[in-house]
C-alpha positions as CSV (number, residue, x, y, z in Angstrom):
1,X,23.7,-103.9,24.6
2,X,20.0,-105.0,23.8
3,X,18.7,-101.4,23.7
4,X,21.7,-100.2,21.6
5,X,21.0,-103.0,19.2
6,X,17.3,-102.1,18.9
7,X,18.1,-98.5,18.3
8,X,20.4,-99.5,15.5
9,X,17.8,-101.8,14.0
10,X,15.1,-98.8,13.9
11,X,17.7,-96.5,12.4
12,X,18.3,-99.0,9.6
13,X,14.7,-99.6,8.9
14,X,14.0,-95.9,8.8
15,X,16.9,-95.4,6.3
16,X,15.5,-98.1,4.1
17,X,12.0,-96.7,4.2
18,X,13.5,-93.3,3.4
19,X,15.4,-94.7,0.4
20,X,12.2,-96.4,-0.9
21,X,10.1,-93.3,-0.5
22,X,12.7,-91.1,-2.3
23,X,12.9,-93.9,-5.2
24,X,9.2,-93.9,-5.5
25,X,8.8,-90.0,-5.6
26,X,11.7,-90.0,-8.2
27,X,10.1,-92.6,-10.3
28,X,6.7,-90.6,-10.2
29,X,8.4,-87.4,-11.2
30,X,10.3,-89.1,-14.1
31,X,7.1,-90.8,-15.3
32,X,5.1,-87.5,-15.1
33,X,7.8,-85.7,-16.9
34,X,8.0,-88.3,-19.7
35,X,4.2,-88.3,-20.0
36,X,4.2,-84.7,-20.2
37,X,6.8,-84.1,-22.8
38,X,7.2,-87.4,-24.8
39,X,4.2,-89.8,-24.5
40,X,1.2,-89.5,-26.8
41,X,-1.9,-91.6,-26.1
42,X,-5.0,-92.3,-28.0
43,X,-8.6,-92.4,-27.0
44,X,-11.4,-93.9,-29.2
45,X,-14.3,-91.7,-30.5
46,X,-16.5,-94.5,-31.7
47,X,-15.2,-95.0,-35.2
48,X,-12.2,-92.7,-35.0
49,X,-9.1,-92.2,-32.9
50,X,-7.4,-89.0,-31.8
51,X,-3.8,-89.2,-30.6
52,X,-2.8,-86.5,-28.2
53,X,-0.5,-85.5,-25.4
54,X,-2.3,-86.6,-22.1
55,X,-2.1,-83.5,-19.9
56,X,-2.7,-80.9,-22.7
57,X,-6.0,-81.9,-24.5
58,X,-9.2,-80.6,-22.8
59,X,-11.9,-80.9,-25.4
60,X,-12.2,-81.7,-29.1
61,X,-15.3,-80.5,-31.3
62,X,-15.8,-82.4,-34.6
63,X,-17.7,-80.9,-37.5
64,X,-18.6,-82.9,-40.7
65,X,-19.6,-81.3,-43.9
66,X,-23.1,-82.0,-45.1
67,X,-24.6,-82.2,-48.6
68,X,-25.5,-78.4,-48.6
69,X,-21.9,-77.5,-47.9
70,X,-22.4,-76.5,-44.3
71,X,-21.1,-78.4,-41.2
72,X,-22.8,-80.5,-38.7
73,X,-21.4,-81.2,-35.2
74,X,-20.7,-85.0,-34.7
75,X,-19.4,-87.1,-32.0
76,X,-17.1,-89.4,-34.2
77,X,-14.1,-88.9,-36.4
78,X,-14.9,-90.1,-39.9
79,X,-12.7,-93.0,-41.0
80,X,-13.5,-92.8,-44.8
81,X,-15.1,-90.4,-47.4
82,X,-13.9,-87.3,-45.8
83,X,-10.8,-85.2,-45.7
84,X,-9.6,-82.8,-42.8
85,X,-10.0,-79.2,-43.8
86,X,-6.6,-78.0,-42.6
87,X,-7.4,-74.4,-43.3
88,X,-10.7,-74.5,-41.0
89,X,-9.3,-76.9,-38.3
90,X,-7.4,-75.4,-35.4
91,X,-6.7,-75.7,-31.7
92,X,-6.8,-72.8,-29.3
93,X,-5.7,-72.0,-25.7
94,X,-7.8,-69.5,-23.8
95,X,-9.8,-68.8,-27.1
96,X,-6.5,-67.7,-28.9
97,X,-5.4,-69.8,-32.0
98,X,-2.1,-71.7,-31.3
99,X,-0.2,-71.8,-34.6
100,X,2.3,-74.2,-33.1
101,X,-0.1,-77.1,-32.9
102,X,-0.1,-79.4,-35.8
103,X,-3.2,-81.5,-36.7
104,X,-2.9,-84.4,-39.1
105,X,-5.5,-86.9,-40.4
106,X,-4.0,-90.3,-41.5
107,X,-5.8,-93.5,-42.1
108,X,-8.9,-92.4,-40.0
109,X,-6.8,-91.1,-37.2
110,X,-6.2,-87.5,-36.1
111,X,-2.8,-86.6,-34.6
112,X,-2.7,-83.5,-32.6
113,X,0.8,-82.6,-31.7
114,X,2.7,-79.7,-30.3
115,X,0.3,-78.6,-27.5
116,X,2.0,-76.7,-24.7
117,X,-0.7,-75.9,-22.2
118,X,-3.5,-77.4,-20.4
119,X,-6.9,-76.5,-21.4
120,X,-6.1,-76.8,-25.2
121,X,-9.4,-77.0,-27.2
122,X,-9.3,-78.3,-30.9
123,X,-12.0,-77.8,-33.5
124,X,-11.9,-80.3,-36.4
125,X,-13.6,-79.8,-39.6
126,X,-14.1,-82.6,-42.2
127,X,-15.1,-82.1,-45.7
128,X,-16.7,-84.6,-48.1
129,X,-13.8,-86.1,-50.1
130,X,-14.1,-86.0,-53.9
131,X,-11.8,-88.7,-55.2
132,X,-9.7,-88.2,-58.4
133,X,-11.8,-91.0,-60.0
134,X,-15.0,-88.9,-59.4
135,X,-13.4,-85.8,-60.7
136,X,-12.1,-87.5,-63.9
137,X,-15.5,-89.2,-64.6
138,X,-17.6,-86.3,-64.0
139,X,-19.8,-85.4,-67.0
140,X,-18.2,-88.2,-69.1
141,X,-20.1,-90.5,-71.2
142,X,-18.9,-94.1,-70.5
143,X,-18.7,-96.5,-73.5
144,X,-17.1,-99.7,-74.3
145,X,-15.0,-100.7,-77.3
146,X,-15.6,-104.1,-78.8
147,X,-13.1,-104.1,-81.8
148,X,-9.5,-103.1,-81.7
149,X,-8.4,-104.2,-85.2
150,X,-8.6,-100.6,-86.5
151,X,-6.9,-97.5,-85.1
152,X,-8.9,-95.1,-83.2
153,X,-8.5,-91.5,-84.5
154,X,-11.7,-89.7,-83.8
155,X,-12.1,-86.9,-81.2
156,X,-13.4,-88.5,-78.1
157,X,-13.7,-85.6,-75.7
158,X,-16.5,-86.1,-73.2
159,X,-16.2,-89.9,-73.6
160,X,-14.2,-92.3,-71.4
161,X,-14.1,-96.1,-72.0
162,X,-14.3,-99.0,-69.6
163,X,-13.0,-102.5,-69.6
164,X,-12.4,-105.1,-66.8
165,X,-9.1,-105.5,-65.1
166,X,-7.8,-107.7,-62.2
167,X,-9.0,-105.3,-59.6
168,X,-12.6,-104.3,-61.1
169,X,-13.2,-101.9,-63.9
170,X,-10.7,-99.6,-65.6
171,X,-11.9,-96.5,-67.1
172,X,-9.5,-95.4,-70.0
173,X,-8.9,-92.5,-72.4
174,X,-8.7,-93.3,-76.1
175,X,-8.5,-91.7,-79.5
176,X,-7.8,-87.9,-80.0
177,X,-8.7,-87.0,-76.6
178,X,-7.5,-83.6,-75.2
179,X,-9.1,-83.8,-71.7
180,X,-6.7,-86.1,-70.0
181,X,-3.9,-83.6,-69.1
182,X,-2.5,-83.6,-65.5
183,X,0.0,-81.6,-63.7
184,X,2.0,-83.3,-61.0
185,X,5.6,-82.8,-59.5
186,X,6.6,-80.0,-61.8
187,X,5.6,-82.0,-65.0
188,X,2.7,-82.6,-67.3
189,X,1.3,-86.1,-67.8
190,X,-1.5,-87.7,-69.8
191,X,-3.9,-90.0,-67.9
192,X,-4.0,-93.5,-69.3
193,X,-6.7,-95.0,-67.1
194,X,-8.4,-95.1,-63.8
195,X,-7.3,-98.6,-62.6
196,X,-9.8,-101.0,-61.0
197,X,-8.4,-100.2,-57.5
198,X,-9.2,-96.4,-58.1
199,X,-5.4,-95.4,-58.5
200,X,-4.7,-93.1,-61.6
201,X,-2.2,-94.2,-64.2
202,X,-0.4,-91.5,-65.9
203,X,2.4,-91.2,-68.6
204,X,5.2,-88.6,-68.7
205,X,4.8,-85.7,-71.2
206,X,7.7,-83.4,-69.9
207,X,7.7,-79.9,-68.6
208,X,5.2,-78.5,-71.3
209,X,2.1,-79.5,-73.1
210,X,3.6,-80.1,-76.6
211,X,2.3,-83.4,-77.9
212,X,5.2,-84.1,-80.3
213,X,8.9,-84.0,-80.3
214,X,11.7,-85.0,-77.9
215,X,10.2,-82.8,-75.0
216,X,7.5,-85.3,-74.5
217,X,10.1,-87.9,-73.1
218,X,13.1,-88.0,-70.9
219,X,16.0,-85.9,-72.2
220,X,18.1,-89.0,-73.1
221,X,17.1,-92.1,-75.0
222,X,17.9,-95.6,-73.7
223,X,18.2,-99.1,-74.9
224,X,15.7,-101.5,-73.2
225,X,18.7,-103.8,-72.5
226,X,22.2,-103.3,-73.9
227,X,22.4,-106.9,-74.8
228,X,20.0,-108.8,-77.0
229,X,21.2,-112.3,-77.5
230,X,19.1,-114.0,-75.0
231,X,15.4,-114.5,-73.9
232,X,16.1,-112.9,-70.5
233,X,16.7,-109.6,-72.1
234,X,13.0,-109.0,-72.9
235,X,12.3,-108.5,-69.2
236,X,12.1,-105.2,-67.5
237,X,13.8,-107.3,-64.7
238,X,15.4,-110.7,-65.5
239,X,17.4,-113.7,-64.3
240,X,19.5,-115.9,-66.4
241,X,17.6,-119.1,-67.4
242,X,14.4,-118.2,-65.6
243,X,11.5,-117.1,-67.7
244,X,10.1,-114.9,-64.9
245,X,13.2,-113.8,-63.2
246,X,13.4,-110.6,-61.3
247,X,17.0,-110.6,-60.1
248,X,18.5,-107.9,-62.3
249,X,17.3,-104.5,-63.5
250,X,17.1,-103.8,-67.3
251,X,19.0,-101.0,-68.8
252,X,15.8,-99.0,-69.1
253,X,14.7,-99.6,-65.6
254,X,17.9,-98.1,-64.4
255,X,17.2,-95.1,-66.5
256,X,13.6,-94.8,-65.1
257,X,14.6,-95.4,-61.5
258,X,17.4,-92.7,-61.8
259,X,14.9,-90.2,-63.0
260,X,12.4,-91.1,-60.2
261,X,15.1,-90.8,-57.5
262,X,16.3,-87.4,-58.8
263,X,12.8,-85.9,-59.5
264,X,10.2,-87.7,-57.3
265,X,11.8,-89.3,-54.4
266,X,13.3,-86.1,-53.2
267,X,10.0,-84.8,-52.0
268,X,7.5,-86.4,-49.5
269,X,4.8,-84.0,-51.1
270,X,5.2,-86.2,-54.3
271,X,5.9,-89.6,-52.9
272,X,2.8,-89.4,-50.5
273,X,0.7,-89.2,-53.6
274,X,2.0,-92.3,-55.4
275,X,0.6,-95.7,-55.0
276,X,3.1,-98.4,-53.9
277,X,0.7,-101.3,-54.2
278,X,-0.5,-101.0,-57.9
279,X,1.7,-103.0,-60.1
280,X,3.1,-102.8,-63.6
281,X,2.7,-105.9,-65.9
282,X,5.6,-107.3,-68.1
283,X,3.6,-110.3,-69.3
284,X,6.2,-113.0,-69.9
285,X,3.8,-116.0,-70.5
286,X,5.5,-117.7,-73.4
287,X,5.2,-120.2,-76.3
288,X,7.3,-121.5,-79.1
289,X,4.4,-121.4,-81.4
290,X,3.9,-118.2,-83.6
291,X,0.1,-118.6,-83.4
292,X,-0.6,-120.6,-80.3
293,X,-1.6,-119.0,-77.0
294,X,1.3,-118.8,-74.5
295,X,1.5,-121.6,-71.9
296,X,5.1,-121.1,-70.8
297,X,6.8,-123.4,-73.2
298,X,10.0,-121.6,-74.2
299,X,11.4,-118.3,-72.7
300,X,15.0,-119.3,-71.8
301,X,18.4,-119.0,-73.6
302,X,18.0,-118.5,-77.3
303,X,14.9,-120.5,-77.8
304,X,12.5,-119.1,-80.4
305,X,9.8,-117.7,-78.1
306,X,6.5,-115.6,-78.5
307,X,5.1,-113.7,-75.5
308,X,1.7,-113.1,-74.3
309,X,1.2,-109.5,-75.7
310,X,2.3,-110.6,-79.2
311,X,-0.5,-113.3,-79.3
312,X,-3.1,-110.8,-78.1
313,X,-2.2,-107.8,-80.2
314,X,-0.5,-109.0,-83.4
315,X,-2.5,-112.2,-83.8
316,X,-5.9,-111.6,-82.2
317,X,-6.1,-107.8,-81.8
318,X,-7.6,-108.3,-78.2
319,X,-5.8,-106.5,-75.5
320,X,-6.4,-107.1,-71.7
321,X,-5.9,-105.2,-68.6
322,X,-5.4,-108.5,-66.6
323,X,-1.9,-109.4,-66.2
324,X,-1.9,-113.0,-67.4
325,X,0.9,-114.0,-65.0
326,X,0.3,-111.9,-61.9
327,X,2.4,-114.0,-59.5
328,X,5.6,-113.5,-61.5
329,X,5.0,-110.3,-63.6
330,X,2.9,-107.8,-61.6
331,X,5.8,-105.7,-60.4
332,X,5.0,-103.9,-57.2
333,X,6.9,-102.2,-54.4
334,X,4.5,-103.8,-51.7
335,X,1.9,-106.4,-52.2
336,X,1.5,-110.1,-52.7
337,X,3.0,-112.4,-55.2
338,X,6.6,-113.6,-56.1
339,X,7.3,-110.2,-57.6
340,X,6.4,-108.3,-54.3
341,X,8.9,-105.7,-53.4
342,X,10.8,-106.3,-56.8
343,X,10.8,-102.7,-57.8
344,X,13.2,-100.2,-56.5
345,X,10.7,-97.4,-57.0
346,X,7.0,-97.4,-57.9
347,X,7.6,-96.4,-61.4
348,X,7.4,-98.2,-64.7
349,X,6.5,-98.0,-68.4
350,X,3.3,-98.1,-70.3
351,X,2.2,-101.7,-71.6
352,X,1.5,-102.6,-75.2
353,X,-2.0,-103.5,-74.1
354,X,-2.5,-100.1,-72.8
355,X,-1.4,-98.6,-76.2
356,X,-3.9,-100.9,-77.9
357,X,-6.8,-99.7,-75.7
358,X,-5.9,-96.1,-76.3
359,X,-6.1,-96.5,-80.1
360,X,-2.8,-97.9,-81.4
361,X,-2.8,-101.1,-83.6
362,X,0.2,-103.3,-84.3
363,X,1.5,-102.5,-87.8
364,X,-1.0,-99.5,-88.4
365,X,0.0,-95.9,-88.2
366,X,-2.0,-93.4,-86.0
367,X,-0.9,-89.8,-85.8
368,X,-4.3,-88.8,-84.2
369,X,-4.5,-90.5,-80.8
370,X,-3.1,-88.9,-77.7
371,X,-0.1,-91.3,-77.4
372,X,1.2,-90.3,-80.6
373,X,4.5,-88.2,-80.1
374,X,6.4,-88.5,-83.6
375,X,8.9,-90.2,-81.5
376,X,9.9,-93.8,-80.9
377,X,9.4,-94.8,-77.3
378,X,9.5,-98.0,-75.3
379,X,6.7,-100.0,-73.7
380,X,7.6,-102.7,-71.0
381,X,5.8,-105.6,-72.9
382,X,8.0,-108.4,-74.4
383,X,7.3,-109.4,-78.1
384,X,9.4,-112.4,-78.7
385,X,12.9,-113.9,-79.5
386,X,13.8,-115.0,-83.1
387,X,17.2,-116.2,-84.2
388,X,18.6,-115.4,-80.8
389,X,17.6,-111.9,-81.0
390,X,15.1,-110.3,-78.4
391,X,12.4,-107.9,-79.2
392,X,10.1,-105.7,-77.1
393,X,7.0,-103.6,-78.2
394,X,7.4,-100.0,-78.9
395,X,5.4,-97.1,-80.1
396,X,6.9,-96.0,-83.4
397,X,7.2,-92.3,-84.5
398,X,4.2,-92.9,-86.9
399,X,2.1,-94.0,-83.8
400,X,2.0,-97.6,-84.6
401,X,2.6,-100.4,-82.2
402,X,5.7,-102.5,-83.4
403,X,8.5,-104.7,-82.1
404,X,12.2,-103.7,-82.0
405,X,15.3,-105.2,-80.8
406,X,16.0,-104.3,-77.2
407,X,19.4,-102.8,-77.9
408,X,18.0,-100.0,-80.0
409,X,18.1,-96.5,-78.3
410,X,14.5,-95.2,-78.0
411,X,12.5,-92.6,-76.0
412,X,11.6,-93.1,-72.3
413,X,8.2,-92.0,-70.8
414,X,7.9,-93.1,-67.1
415,X,4.5,-94.1,-65.8
416,X,3.2,-93.6,-62.3
417,X,0.1,-94.6,-60.5
418,X,-1.4,-91.9,-58.3
419,X,-3.1,-93.0,-55.1
420,X,-6.9,-93.4,-55.1
421,X,-7.5,-90.8,-52.4
422,X,-5.7,-88.0,-54.2
423,X,-7.8,-85.0,-55.0
424,X,-7.8,-83.0,-58.2
425,X,-8.8,-79.6,-59.5
426,X,-8.8,-78.4,-63.0
427,X,-10.8,-79.6,-66.0
428,X,-8.3,-81.8,-67.7
429,X,-7.4,-79.6,-70.8
430,X,-3.9,-78.5,-71.7
431,X,-4.8,-74.9,-70.6
432,X,-6.5,-76.2,-67.4
433,X,-5.0,-79.6,-66.5
434,X,-6.0,-81.6,-63.6
435,X,-3.8,-80.6,-60.7
436,X,-3.0,-83.0,-57.8
437,X,-4.0,-81.2,-54.6
């Protein structure tokens, strides 16, 4: 009986050991399979990182463009100032180019995906990146404007102006300039300015380069808000009894968002070029005094109220690119402040201050600057509330900057901010516009 019991114990032990061995082998096979087909890993190359499928990648050669236009072999992936040359970069297996392998360069990291065999060798070429800002500023004379009390009508080709903004220095077009045309997403645009963060602010001009007429704006006009009997209706977004509310979209925001959804949001080729962190300022700092600087007295209900842009542009003729109330009125899709993620899409309207920088003056006609279209169209800047009626700045058909009741139906010209790292070709004329590459 004792010998039989020992035999049974040995048998049981052997069975357990066998089960454990089989489990370990199965686990190793599964892990190897998953690593082979699903897992991607990263290894650092000093300043850069390459993501790859572990068993595939054998070697990577990195070439960086030099000032002479040639390429130098380097041992790091550049993290800024360069763009991956996708036409030159490739991966090969046994010296044969593998077209199924995808190479991406995003935020200083290279992703190599789709490799199918061991021994894959990849050759990465990086070109010096010329940012949109550099292309636009090339061969331009930079000047400053010190007076904004008179309209600017002169031909300003070859010139771009500068002014401070909350992010640094803006470079803006003004006067009768014909070198700020841009083609993007199947439409023509006019460049308003290079923002201080390097992004490019552009205003819609339709499917052609006509400078006047309804083709320069969306096909249907829109009220700014369908109701006008309350201070809240001066807001591109508003909340009842809140000077800076962001709870409800205005009528015109709904129209702009609809256009964006139908024409821009449908393509990642377009959305990947648009900044979601550069905001749109609808300055609602307020005062009840027609001559005093806004200090947020007033702004709710039917209280007689005057807003920041009215004081700057009607009273003092001094525009600004700083948003005086950024915590509440800098509308961004991402970013800091009370207004963060307030917008449905990263699209808005031009501000009255931007119109003034471009050459418009409150109450003065100007048919010679690039924002003149012979049409009425909305800005997003509140003007004031008087006798319970809400007013917002517009550009009139004669080119002057003026206030109108928010329930009027005027033209809509969407405004976008292109990312700072987009690259442009072209010269900026109507016949050879800047093109987003």
